[in-house]
N, C-alpha and C positions, 0 to 999 in steps of 0.2 A: 520378691525383692530383686530389682534389676541392678546390675553392676553400675558403679558410678561412671558417668560420662568422662572421657579423657579431657584434659584441659586444652589440648591442641589436637590437630587432625592427623599428625604423622608420628606414630610411635618410633622411637629410635633416633629422634632428633637430639639436638644439643642438650636439653635438660637431662635426659637419661645418661648421656655420656658424661656430663658434668657431675652428676650425682655419683656415678661409678668412680670418677677420678677423685672426688672428695672422700669417698669411701676407702679407696686405696691409701690416700694420705692419712686418714684416721687410723687405719690398720698399721701403717708404718710408724706413726707416733707411739702406738701401743707397743709395737715391737722394740723400738728404741728404749722405751721405758723399762721393758723387761731386761734389755741388755744392761741398762744402768743398774738394775737390781742385782745382776750377776757380778757387777763390780763391787758390791758392798763389802765382801771380805778383804778386798785389796785396797780400796780407796776410802773406806770409812762411811759413816752414816749419812753424810751430806749427799751421797748418791741417791738416797731415798727421796730427798727433795727434788732431784732431777727427774726421778721416775714419776713422782707425783705431778710435776710440771707437765710431763708428757701426757699423763692421764687427763689433766685439765684441758690441754689443747685437744686431745682426741675426743673428750666429752663435749667440748664446745662445738667441734665439727659435727658430731652426732646430733647435738641439740638443734643445730641450724639447718640440717639437711632438708626437712620438709618445707620450711619457709623458703629456702633457696630454690628448690624444685618448683614450688608453686609460683614464685615470682618469675622465674624464667619461662615457665609454660605459658603463663598469662602474657608475658612480654612477646612471645612468639605469636600468640593468637592476635595480639594488638599490633604486631610488627614493630615493636619498640623494645628491644632487649638491651639492657645495660649490663656492663661487667660489674662483678662484685669486688671492686677494688679494695675496700677495707678488709674483707676476709683474706684476700690474697696477701696484702701487706702484713696483716697480723700473723698469718701463717709463716711468711718469709722471715719476719723478725723473730718469731719463736724458734724457727729452725736454726737461724744464725746464732742466737743467744744460747740455745741448748748445745749446739756444736762447739761453741767457744768454751762453755763451762765444762763440757766433756773433755776437751783438749787440756783445759786447766787442771782437771782432775788427774789426768794421766801425767802431766808434767810436774805436778807438785808433790 
């Protein structure tokens, strides 16, 4: 059985760097969720909701990694790569909302 042929001719191009970046973002959401769980004794049970929200965002990033990589690799091969604007906007909104809720938890 031969290894699968790469989707583009140059390993190390943008799709690989993008997947690594999204992987770091996923890890950071998981880390922030763990921090929210550490707040549980001080700020109450609603921090569990914040931690679960972080887990949902991290899970969504994980679930879309292969699709994102494949689309970008094929885009490079066809010389038509488009940015994943909805994913970036969704992640930005999730970051801002979770940050604001975290601030609200500390101030209340």
